[in-house]
All heavy atoms as an XYZ file, in Angstrom:
820
protein
N       0.811     -1.199      0.001
C      -0.002     -0.001      0.002
C       0.850      1.263      0.000
O       0.624      2.143     -0.796
C      -0.913      0.010      1.229
C      -2.122     -0.843      1.071
S      -3.163     -0.124     -0.177
C      -4.700     -0.698      0.271
N       1.802      1.328      0.911
C       2.640      2.526      1.017
C       3.463      2.690     -0.249
O       3.566      3.791     -0.793
C       3.551      2.457      2.263
C       2.690      2.496      3.527
C       4.556      3.580      2.259
C       3.446      2.247      4.798
N       4.039      1.587     -0.765
C       4.856      1.680     -1.971
C       4.020      2.131     -3.155
O       4.460      2.977     -3.935
C       5.530      0.333     -2.269
C       6.462      0.327     -3.478
C       7.583      1.332     -3.291
C       7.018     -1.045     -3.720
N       2.812      1.613     -3.281
C       1.950      2.013     -4.393
C       1.639      3.509     -4.337
O       1.642      4.198     -5.363
C       0.655      1.214     -4.373
N       1.416      4.032     -3.139
C       1.145      5.470     -2.980
C       2.368      6.288     -3.370
O       2.266      7.293     -4.053
C       0.756      5.759     -1.532
C       0.442      7.208     -1.277
C       0.116      7.428      0.186
C      -0.077      8.917      0.457
N      -0.223      9.195      1.867
N       3.539      5.841     -2.944
C       4.781      6.547     -3.254
C       5.069      6.522     -4.753
O       5.485      7.513     -5.319
C       5.951      5.943     -2.493
S       5.895      6.231     -0.721
N       4.832      5.377     -5.396
C       5.081      5.256     -6.833
C       4.202      6.239     -7.596
O       4.654      6.927     -8.496
C       4.842      3.803     -7.318
C       4.797      3.731     -8.826
C       5.924      2.892     -6.767
N       2.929      6.332     -7.207
C       2.017      7.253     -7.867
C       2.490      8.700     -7.673
O       2.457      9.509     -8.575
C       0.605      7.098     -7.279
C      -0.446      7.855     -8.080
C      -1.822      7.722     -7.444
C      -2.335      6.318     -7.578
N      -3.724      6.170     -7.102
N       2.964      9.020     -6.488
C       3.458     10.368     -6.182
C       4.722     10.687     -6.959
O       4.911     11.798     -7.431
C       3.742     10.460     -4.671
C       4.450     11.700     -4.229
C       4.904     11.599     -2.775
O       4.276     10.890     -1.984
O       5.924     12.223     -2.454
N       5.607      9.694     -7.136
C       6.904      9.934     -7.745
C       6.871      9.912     -9.260
O       7.683     10.551     -9.905
C       7.911      8.907     -7.259
C       8.153      8.964     -5.794
C       7.846      9.983     -4.943
C       8.719      7.949     -4.987
N       8.199      9.669     -3.662
C       8.736      8.415     -3.660
C       9.210      6.689     -5.246
C       9.240      7.667     -2.618
C       9.709      5.942     -4.204
C       9.718      6.440     -2.900
N       5.977      9.145     -9.842
C       5.951      9.017    -11.301
C       5.689     10.356    -11.949
O       4.896     11.146    -11.491
C       4.879      8.027    -11.734
C       5.346      6.611    -11.653
C       4.637      5.789    -12.671
C       5.165      4.381    -12.594
N       5.789      3.937    -13.737
N       6.373     10.608    -13.022
C       6.166     11.824    -13.787
C       6.866     13.038    -13.215
O       6.830     14.100    -13.793
N       7.527     12.899    -12.094
C       8.265     14.033    -11.512
C       9.646     14.086    -12.140
O      10.276     13.059    -12.357
C       8.407     13.876    -10.002
C       7.086     14.034     -9.294
O       6.200     14.707     -9.780
N       6.962     13.393     -8.145
N      10.117     15.261    -12.426
C      11.460     15.448    -12.954
C      12.429     15.353    -11.798
O      12.389     16.151    -10.862
C      11.585     16.801    -13.652
C      12.941     17.047    -14.274
C      13.285     16.062    -15.367
O      12.401     15.630    -16.106
O      14.476     15.715    -15.462
N      13.290     14.360    -11.833
C      14.195     14.094    -10.728
C      15.178     15.234    -10.499
O      15.390     15.647     -9.367
C      14.953     12.791    -10.974
C      15.952     12.354     -9.911
C      15.277     12.249     -8.559
C      16.588     11.049    -10.270
N      15.768     15.761    -11.554
C      16.774     16.810    -11.408
C      16.263     18.039    -10.699
O      16.934     18.605     -9.854
N      15.045     18.458    -11.005
C      14.500     19.674    -10.403
C      14.154     19.473     -8.936
O      14.098     20.432     -8.182
C      13.255     20.132    -11.171
O      12.231     19.171    -11.073
N      13.918     18.248     -8.523
C      13.549     17.979     -7.135
C      14.735     17.567     -6.265
O      14.645     17.627     -5.057
C      12.536     16.835     -7.073
C      11.204     17.154     -7.624
C      10.276     15.982     -7.440
O      10.713     14.853     -7.285
N       9.004     16.252     -7.436
N      15.801     17.161     -6.883
C      16.882     16.544     -6.127
C      17.607     17.500     -5.187
O      17.892     17.138     -4.047
C      17.897     15.903     -7.087
C      18.922     14.999     -6.458
C      18.241     13.888     -5.677
C      19.808     14.398     -7.520
N      17.880     18.699     -5.629
C      18.610     19.650     -4.789
C      17.829     19.989     -3.512
O      18.392     19.910     -2.418
C      18.988     20.922     -5.577
C      19.842     20.552     -6.799
C      19.701     21.931     -4.700
C      21.098     19.768     -6.487
N      16.532     20.343     -3.608
C      15.793     20.585     -2.353
C      15.719     19.350     -1.459
O      15.799     19.464     -0.229
C      14.396     21.003     -2.833
C      14.571     21.463     -4.223
C      15.729     20.679     -4.771
N      15.589     18.167     -2.066
C      15.540     16.946     -1.263
C      16.871     16.689     -0.567
O      16.911     16.259      0.575
C      15.190     15.749     -2.155
C      13.768     15.670     -2.677
C      13.623     14.485     -3.619
C      12.767     15.559     -1.542
N      17.966     16.956     -1.261
C      19.290     16.698     -0.701
C      19.607     17.614      0.473
O      20.464     17.290      1.292
C      20.351     16.843     -1.789
N      18.922     18.732      0.584
C      19.145     19.630      1.728
C      18.777     18.962      3.048
O      19.317     19.323      4.098
C      18.347     20.914      1.548
C      18.926     21.786      0.456
C      18.236     23.132      0.375
N      18.730     23.842     -0.793
C      17.976     24.353     -1.738
N      16.669     24.273     -1.661
N      18.511     24.958     -2.782
N      17.885     17.999      2.998
C      17.491     17.253      4.206
C      18.700     16.524      4.798
O      18.800     16.361      6.001
C      16.336     16.266      3.879
C      16.044     15.349      5.035
C      15.107     17.032      3.465
N      19.636     16.119      3.947
C      20.805     15.384      4.398
C      21.701     16.242      5.283
O      22.521     15.723      6.034
C      21.616     14.857      3.223
C      20.852     13.951      2.295
C      21.182     13.861      0.950
C      19.786     13.180      2.743
C      20.503     13.035      0.096
C      19.085     12.346      1.888
C      19.447     12.268      0.564
N      21.588     17.567      5.184
C      22.433     18.469      5.969
C      21.792     18.902      7.282
O      22.396     19.680      8.025
C      22.784     19.707      5.138
C      23.689     19.341      3.984
O      24.586     18.533      4.124
N      23.425     19.919      2.836
N      20.591     18.434      7.566
C      19.926     18.808      8.819
C      20.642     18.155      9.998
O      21.226     17.086      9.883
C      18.460     18.367      8.799
C      17.614     19.127      7.811
C      16.174     18.624      7.765
O      15.843     17.625      8.448
O      15.385     19.228      7.022
N      20.577     18.840     11.127
C      21.148     18.293     12.357
C      20.056     18.270     13.408
O      19.415     19.291     13.622
C      22.326     19.153     12.844
O      23.280     19.231     11.789
C      22.977     18.579     14.071
N      19.784     17.175     14.045
C      20.376     15.846     13.836
C      19.817     15.193     12.569
O      18.785     15.593     12.053
C      19.931     15.070     15.073
C      18.641     15.682     15.472
C      18.764     17.149     15.113
N      20.514     14.175     12.114
C      20.090     13.442     10.924
C      18.830     12.651     11.265
O      18.769     11.984     12.294
C      21.207     12.482     10.460
C      22.410     13.279      9.969
C      20.714     11.560      9.353
C      23.632     12.443      9.671
N      17.839     12.745     10.399
C      16.599     11.981     10.556
C      16.713     10.761      9.648
O      16.443     10.852      8.440
C      15.399     12.843     10.175
C      14.078     12.130     10.362
O      14.020     10.914     10.397
N      13.020     12.907     10.478
N      17.107      9.590     10.191
C      17.361      8.408      9.358
C      16.155      7.975      8.524
O      16.311      7.619      7.359
C      17.741      7.321     10.351
C      18.193      8.042     11.563
C      17.410      9.316     11.604
N      14.990      8.035      9.102
C      13.798      7.586      8.371
C      13.512      8.485      7.168
O      13.251      8.017      6.065
C      12.611      7.551      9.322
C      11.365      6.994      8.711
C      10.232      6.979      9.712
N       9.021      6.557      9.077
C       8.299      5.532      9.479
N       8.671      4.852     10.535
N       7.196      5.223      8.848
N      13.586      9.792      7.374
C      13.326     10.758      6.307
C      14.389     10.649      5.215
O      14.071     10.665      4.022
C      13.301     12.164      6.902
C      12.793     13.228      5.995
C      12.701     14.551      6.767
C      12.078     15.648      5.980
N      11.987     16.902      6.752
N      15.640     10.529      5.620
C      16.728     10.416      4.640
C      16.633      9.120      3.842
O      16.852      9.125      2.627
C      18.075     10.507      5.349
S      18.426     12.140      6.029
N      16.309      8.016      4.509
C      16.168      6.734      3.813
C      15.012      6.797      2.807
O      15.097      6.239      1.709
C      15.945      5.602      4.801
N      13.943      7.507      3.160
C      12.815      7.675      2.252
C      13.248      8.441      0.996
O      12.887      8.065     -0.130
C      11.684      8.412      2.969
C      10.465      8.616      2.141
N       9.586      7.603      1.869
C       9.987      9.707      1.519
C       8.611      8.073      1.108
N       8.831      9.348      0.885
N      14.024      9.483      1.173
C      14.514     10.269      0.034
C      15.469      9.445     -0.823
O      15.399      9.476     -2.060
C      15.168     11.575      0.511
C      14.096     12.488      1.114
C      15.909     12.271     -0.621
C      14.632     13.680      1.862
N      16.350      8.677     -0.196
C      17.269      7.817     -0.944
C      16.497      6.769     -1.741
O      16.841      6.466     -2.892
C      18.273      7.156     -0.006
C      19.277      8.092      0.659
C      20.127      7.323      1.661
C      20.135      8.808     -0.352
N      15.434      6.243     -1.152
C      14.578      5.278     -1.851
C      13.955      5.931     -3.080
O      13.894      5.333     -4.160
C      13.478      4.747     -0.923
O      14.094      4.147      0.215
C      12.598      3.727     -1.620
N      13.513      7.157     -2.919
C      12.897      7.884     -4.030
C      13.917      8.093     -5.152
O      13.602      7.872     -6.327
C      12.387      9.236     -3.521
C      11.689     10.056     -4.562
C      11.125     11.327     -3.955
C      10.315     12.109     -4.978
N       9.650     13.274     -4.392
N      15.112      8.498     -4.791
C      16.164      8.722     -5.789
C      16.488      7.421     -6.527
O      16.545      7.386     -7.766
C      17.433      9.306     -5.136
C      17.162     10.727     -4.618
C      18.606      9.298     -6.105
C      18.254     11.273     -3.727
N      16.666      6.329     -5.784
C      16.972      5.040     -6.408
C      15.842      4.582     -7.321
O      16.089      4.096     -8.428
C      17.233      3.977     -5.336
C      18.583      4.046     -4.659
C      18.622      3.089     -3.478
C      19.692      3.729     -5.641
N      14.622      4.748     -6.862
C      13.477      4.334     -7.668
C      13.446      5.095     -8.995
O      13.307      4.490    -10.065
C      12.168      4.555     -6.899
C      10.955      4.280     -7.764
C      10.538      2.971     -7.981
C      10.261      5.312     -8.381
C       9.450      2.705     -8.792
C       9.176      5.048     -9.195
C       8.769      3.743     -9.397
O       7.703      3.490    -10.205
N      13.576      6.395     -8.925
C      13.487      7.195    -10.142
C      14.645      6.934    -11.091
O      14.458      6.890    -12.310
C      13.384      8.674     -9.784
C      12.062      9.070     -9.107
C      12.119     10.503     -8.629
C      10.889      8.854    -10.035
N      15.845      6.732    -10.560
C      16.986      6.401    -11.412
C      16.742      5.071    -12.116
O      16.972      4.929    -13.315
C      18.309      6.356    -10.599
C      18.729      7.768    -10.204
C      19.418      5.671    -11.395
C      19.907      7.820     -9.254
N      16.249      4.090    -11.365
C      15.992      2.776    -11.955
C      14.803      2.761    -12.904
O      14.660      1.839    -13.700
C      15.818      1.730    -10.860
C      17.153      1.378    -10.220
O      18.123      1.142    -10.906
N      17.195      1.392     -8.901
N      13.963      3.780    -12.850
C      12.861      3.904    -13.796
C      13.301      4.646    -15.060
O      12.511      4.866    -15.956
C      11.684      4.647    -13.157
C      10.989      3.865    -12.075
C      10.442      2.546    -12.590
O       9.733      2.500    -13.583
N      10.777      1.464    -11.918
N      14.567      5.062    -15.106
C      15.107      5.685    -16.294
C      15.021      7.208    -16.303
O      15.227      7.830    -17.335
N      14.714      7.813    -15.153
C      14.658      9.282    -15.084
C      16.051      9.855    -15.303
O      17.045      9.317    -14.813
C      14.128      9.741    -13.722
C      12.663      9.456    -13.516
C      11.763     10.310    -14.375
O      12.110     11.467    -14.658
O      10.703      9.800    -14.780
N      16.115     10.946    -16.036
C      17.389     11.605    -16.309
C      17.809     12.448    -15.111
O      16.991     13.143    -14.516
C      17.290     12.498    -17.545
C      18.544     13.259    -17.811
N      19.705     12.646    -18.231
C      18.825     14.572    -17.681
C      20.653     13.573    -18.356
N      20.132     14.746    -18.037
N      19.067     12.386    -14.792
C      19.627     13.153    -13.689
C      20.837     13.904    -14.210
O      21.762     13.298    -14.731
C      20.018     12.217    -12.548
C      20.557     12.829    -11.282
C      19.516     13.749    -10.663
C      20.904     11.752    -10.292
N      20.824     15.222    -14.080
C      21.934     16.035    -14.557
C      23.190     15.839    -13.722
O      23.131     15.482    -12.549
N      24.324     16.081    -14.332
C      25.604     15.902    -13.645
C      25.739     16.830    -12.438
O      26.189     16.405    -11.387
C      26.767     16.167    -14.628
O      26.593     15.321    -15.763
C      28.106     15.876    -13.993
N      25.316     18.073    -12.579
C      25.427     19.035    -11.477
C      24.563     18.604    -10.303
O      25.033     18.599     -9.156
C      24.996     20.443    -11.942
O      25.792     20.804    -13.073
C      25.162     21.457    -10.841
N      23.317     18.238    -10.579
C      22.411     17.809     -9.514
C      22.924     16.540     -8.847
O      22.887     16.410     -7.629
C      20.992     17.573    -10.058
C      20.295     18.810    -10.513
C      20.601     19.172    -11.966
O      21.317     18.396    -12.647
O      20.136     20.221    -12.413
N      23.400     15.606     -9.656
C      23.911     14.346     -9.113
C      25.126     14.586     -8.225
O      25.253     13.995     -7.150
C      24.262     13.397    -10.247
N      26.009     15.476     -8.652
C      27.214     15.761     -7.874
C      26.870     16.421     -6.553
O      27.393     16.030     -5.487
C      28.173     16.658     -8.681
O      28.479     16.001     -9.918
C      29.448     16.933     -7.916
N      25.966     17.400     -6.562
C      25.574     18.072     -5.319
C      24.902     17.095     -4.360
O      25.198     17.095     -3.161
C      24.669     19.252     -5.622
C      25.415     20.411     -6.252
C      24.545     21.642     -6.424
O      23.653     21.878     -5.588
O      24.780     22.382     -7.400
N      24.004     16.276     -4.874
C      23.325     15.295     -4.020
C      24.303     14.250     -3.514
O      24.239     13.832     -2.354
C      22.193     14.629     -4.796
N      25.215     13.841     -4.384
C      26.205     12.825     -4.030
C      27.029     13.281     -2.832
O      27.188     12.546     -1.858
C      27.113     12.590     -5.253
C      28.056     11.443     -5.102
C      27.682     10.176     -5.487
C      29.329     11.643     -4.603
C      28.554      9.109     -5.367
C      30.212     10.588     -4.484
C      29.826      9.318     -4.868
N      27.527     14.518     -2.872
C      28.351     14.999     -1.773
C      27.525     15.328     -0.531
O      28.016     15.240      0.588
C      29.221     16.169     -2.219
C      30.395     15.699     -3.034
C      30.390     15.807     -4.417
C      31.481     15.104     -2.429
C      31.448     15.339     -5.181
C      32.561     14.636     -3.176
C      32.542     14.752     -4.547
N      26.258     15.685     -0.710
C      25.373     15.882      0.444
C      25.134     14.548      1.160
O      25.032     14.497      2.385
C      24.057     16.505      0.008
N      25.092     13.468      0.388
C      24.869     12.137      0.958
C      26.016     11.676      1.844
O      25.804     10.850      2.728
C      24.703     11.115     -0.156
C      23.302     10.838     -0.538
S      23.255      9.495     -1.712
C      23.420     10.407     -3.223
N      27.205     12.183      1.615
C      28.345     11.719      2.383
C      28.184     12.012      3.870
O      28.717     11.289      4.693
C      29.660     12.335      1.873
O      29.570     13.763      1.953
C      29.921     11.924      0.441
N      27.422     13.033      4.215
C      27.166     13.346      5.626
C      26.382     12.222      6.309
O      26.489     12.025      7.519
C      26.412     14.659      5.751
C      26.219     15.099      7.185
C      25.550     16.449      7.261
C      25.515     16.971      8.673
N      24.429     16.472      9.456
N      25.626     11.471      5.529
C      24.798     10.413      6.099
C      25.629      9.258      6.658
O      25.125      8.465      7.437
C      23.813      9.895      5.055
C      22.848     10.934      4.496
C      21.935     10.301      3.461
C      22.053     11.598      5.593
N      26.901      9.181      6.266
C      27.768      8.143      6.821
C      28.038      8.357      8.299
O      28.527      7.477      8.984
C      29.091      8.059      6.050
C      28.953      7.383      4.716
C      29.188      8.084      3.562
C      28.580      6.062      4.634
C      29.065      7.467      2.331
C      28.447      5.427      3.409
C      28.694      6.145      2.252
N      27.726      9.541      8.828
C      27.899      9.815     10.245
C      26.836      9.123     11.093
O      26.988      8.983     12.298
C      27.850     11.318     10.518
C      28.955     12.088      9.873
C      28.798     13.582     10.059
O      27.917     14.049     10.757
N      29.664     14.334      9.411
N      25.761      8.726     10.455
C      24.661      8.081     11.166
C      25.053      6.656     11.563
O      25.754      5.950     10.840
C      23.414      8.040     10.286
O      22.405      7.299     10.903
N      24.553      6.231     12.709
C      24.776      4.855     13.160
C      23.659      3.914     12.715
O      23.713      2.735     13.007
C      24.909      4.810     14.685
C      26.172      5.479     15.156
O      27.180      5.449     14.472
N      26.120      6.091     16.326
N      22.644      4.470     12.038
C      21.518      3.665     11.587
C      21.947      2.755     10.439
O      22.332      3.239      9.374
C      20.373      4.580     11.141
C      19.132      3.824     10.786
O      18.997      3.427      9.613
O      18.285      3.616     11.692
N      21.886      1.423     10.625
C      22.377      0.510      9.581
C      21.565      0.566      8.290
O      22.133      0.443      7.205
C      22.288     -0.870     10.231
C      21.390     -0.720     11.398
C      21.429      0.712     11.815
N      20.275      0.771      8.390
C      19.440      0.844      7.186
C      19.811      2.068      6.354
O      19.936      1.978      5.123
C      17.950      0.895      7.564
O      17.640     -0.260      8.347
C      17.066      0.935      6.343
N      19.983      3.196      7.016
C      20.357      4.414      6.306
C      21.719      4.267      5.649
O      21.924      4.672      4.503
C      20.350      5.612      7.255
C      20.756      6.952      6.624
C      19.822      7.311      5.475
C      20.756      8.040      7.672
N      22.652      3.650      6.342
C      23.984      3.448      5.767
C      23.928      2.544      4.534
O      24.573      2.806      3.527
C      24.947      2.891      6.811
C      25.285      3.910      7.897
C      26.208      3.348      8.954
N      27.525      3.029      8.438
C      28.533      3.883      8.354
N      28.373      5.130      8.737
N      29.700      3.508      7.893
N      23.112      1.496      4.581
C      22.958      0.603      3.430
C      22.352      1.358      2.240
O      22.792      1.202      1.099
C      22.088     -0.588      3.785
C      22.789     -1.602      4.632
C      21.908     -2.832      4.866
N      22.425     -3.576      5.990
C      21.766     -3.803      7.119
N      20.544     -3.363      7.279
N      22.323     -4.478      8.082
N      21.319      2.136      2.526
C      20.683      2.909      1.463
C      21.665      3.914      0.871
O      21.670      4.149     -0.338
C      19.444      3.640      1.982
C      18.286      2.736      2.336
S      17.685      1.789      0.918
C      17.138      3.095     -0.145
N      22.492      4.479      1.719
C      23.493      5.444      1.267
C      24.507      4.757      0.338
O      24.837      5.286     -0.725
C      24.178      6.058      2.474
S      25.076      7.561      2.089
N      24.981      3.585      0.700
C      25.908      2.832     -0.148
C      25.267      2.530     -1.507
O      25.894      2.702     -2.556
C      26.325      1.511      0.512
C      27.331      1.657      1.611
C      27.065      1.201      2.886
C      28.576      2.244      1.386
C      27.991      1.334      3.917
C      29.512      2.382      2.398
C      29.207      1.913      3.659
O      30.129      2.039      4.666
N      24.019      2.067     -1.482
C      23.338      1.731     -2.740
C      23.161      2.947     -3.633
O      23.382      2.884     -4.845
C      21.971      1.110     -2.443
C      21.972     -0.293     -1.873
C      20.558     -0.700     -1.468
C      22.538     -1.270     -2.889
N      22.764      4.069     -3.034
C      22.545      5.272     -3.818
C      23.843      5.822     -4.379
O      23.909      6.232     -5.541
C      21.806      6.337     -2.987
O      20.673      5.745     -2.365
C      21.360      7.499     -3.845
N      24.871      5.815     -3.573
C      26.176      6.274     -4.056
C      26.669      5.388     -5.196
O      27.208      5.875     -6.187
C      27.192      6.353     -2.891
C      26.904      7.613     -2.085
C      28.635      6.326     -3.387
C      27.789      7.803     -0.880
N      26.448      4.101     -5.079
C      26.841      3.180     -6.152
C      26.124      3.527     -7.451
O      26.741      3.575     -8.513
C      26.517      1.748     -5.737
C      26.869      0.731     -6.794
C      26.433     -0.654     -6.367
C      26.572     -1.588     -7.544
N      25.773     -2.789     -7.370
N      24.828      3.786     -7.373
C      24.041      4.112     -8.565
C      24.414      5.475     -9.140
O      24.414      5.669    -10.360
C      22.546      4.098     -8.253
C      21.980      2.718     -8.033
C      22.031      1.852     -9.283
O      21.744      2.361    -10.380
O      22.372      0.664     -9.142
N      24.718      6.430     -8.282
C      25.002      7.792     -8.746
C      26.458      8.008     -9.120
O      26.787      9.034     -9.718
C      24.579      8.790     -7.667
C      23.077      8.848     -7.485
S      22.589     10.030     -6.244
C      22.960     11.558     -7.074
N      27.324      7.069     -8.789
C      28.752      7.273     -9.048
C      29.082      7.396    -10.537
O      30.069      8.019    -10.901
C      29.586      6.158     -8.413
O      29.281      4.925     -9.011
N      28.252      6.830    -11.388
C      28.516      6.938    -12.834
C      27.945      8.233    -13.417
O      28.248      8.579    -14.550
C      27.955      5.729    -13.569
S      26.199      5.507    -13.374
N      27.138      8.962    -12.639
C      26.530     10.205    -13.118
C      27.258     11.421    -12.565
O      27.523     12.378    -13.275
C      25.042     10.283    -12.701
C      24.278      9.053    -13.189
C      24.397     11.549    -13.221
C      22.900      8.906    -12.568
N      27.599     11.385    -11.286
C      28.208     12.528    -10.599
C      29.678     12.671    -10.977
O      30.314     11.724    -11.445
C      28.049     12.368     -9.100
N      30.222     13.863    -10.733
C      31.636     14.136    -10.997
C      32.433     14.092     -9.698
O      31.886     14.298     -8.616
C      31.780     15.521    -11.621
C      31.131     15.648    -12.970
C      31.234     17.050    -13.536
O      31.491     18.006    -12.774
O      31.056     17.191    -14.748
N      33.723     13.855     -9.815
C      34.659     13.854     -8.678
C      34.267     12.853     -7.593
O      34.397     13.134     -6.406
C      34.769     15.260     -8.062
C      35.206     16.299     -9.074
O      36.037     15.945     -9.935
O      34.706     17.425     -9.015
N      33.799     11.689     -7.987
C      33.329     10.710     -7.009
C      34.442      9.814     -6.484
O      34.237      9.124     -5.492
C      32.191      9.840     -7.584
C      31.014     10.683     -7.937
C      32.666      9.030     -8.767
N      35.587      9.830     -7.095
C      36.671      8.944     -6.673
C      37.066      9.194     -5.223
O      37.399      8.278     -4.496
C      37.888      9.045     -7.620
C      38.910      7.960     -7.338
C      38.542     10.413     -7.528
C      38.427      6.571     -7.657
N      36.963     10.424     -4.777
C      37.324     10.768     -3.392
C      36.405     10.036     -2.421
O      36.859      9.419     -1.466
C      37.215     12.282     -3.165
C      38.157     13.026     -4.103
C      37.483     12.659     -1.718
C      37.832     14.498     -4.269
N      35.126     10.080     -2.674
C      34.153      9.469     -1.776
C      34.185      7.960     -1.872
O      34.194      7.274     -0.853
C      32.731      9.991     -2.083
C      31.704      9.271     -1.243
C      32.661     11.473     -1.864
N      34.205      7.422     -3.082
C      34.148      5.976     -3.220
C      35.392      5.313     -2.655
O      35.282      4.267     -2.019
C      33.956      5.569     -4.687
O      34.972      6.179     -5.492
C      32.591      5.962     -5.190
N      36.542      5.903     -2.811
C      37.755      5.279     -2.272
C      37.809      5.401     -0.754
O      38.260      4.488     -0.072
C      39.007      5.888     -2.904
O      39.097      7.255     -2.602
N      37.313      6.494     -0.179
C      37.353      6.635      1.270
C      36.256      5.829      1.943
O      36.429      5.367      3.076
C      37.213      8.110      1.680
O      35.956      8.599      1.306
N      35.148      5.563      1.261
C      34.068      4.793      1.863
C      34.365      3.297      1.845
O      33.767      2.539      2.575
C      32.736      5.069      1.179
O      32.765      4.623     -0.145
N      35.277      2.856      1.010
C      35.622      1.435      0.941
C      36.187      0.951      2.270
O      36.024     -0.205      2.629
C      36.616      1.163     -0.186
C      36.039      1.350     -1.570
S      34.596      0.333     -1.883
C      35.347     -1.274     -1.970
N      36.812      1.825      3.013
C      37.384      1.441      4.295
C      36.342      1.124      5.353
O      36.602      0.386      6.295
N      35.135      1.656      5.205
C      34.116      1.429      6.221
C      33.143      0.324      5.853
O      32.200      0.070      6.558
C      33.336      2.732      6.471
O      32.614      3.086      5.328
N      33.378     -0.352      4.735
C      32.475     -1.454      4.317
C      32.735     -2.678      5.145
O      33.776     -3.014      5.515
C      32.629     -1.753      2.810
C      32.105     -0.576      2.031
C      31.911     -3.013      2.429
C      32.188     -0.720      0.528
């Protein structure tokens, strides 16, 4: 039920135009793991549905996501790894993050 509602809400939305405001949630203090995981799920869903994501938007969101590694929530960390993996081919300058995150896997 919840997934069907989310899919209906997300379909037809332009990912690039929404990504920057959504990524601002990642910079809130304290980190809200549930809210951030929901946003990461949305990003992953739309990418896997073939939505186009601009390089600038992907890069900004990618680096905003790195703050989420400070969370101790295992679900959020897993979602962060998955999203970074998917966005690493779109965003620029990702070698810094991907090489430093390998140590915490």
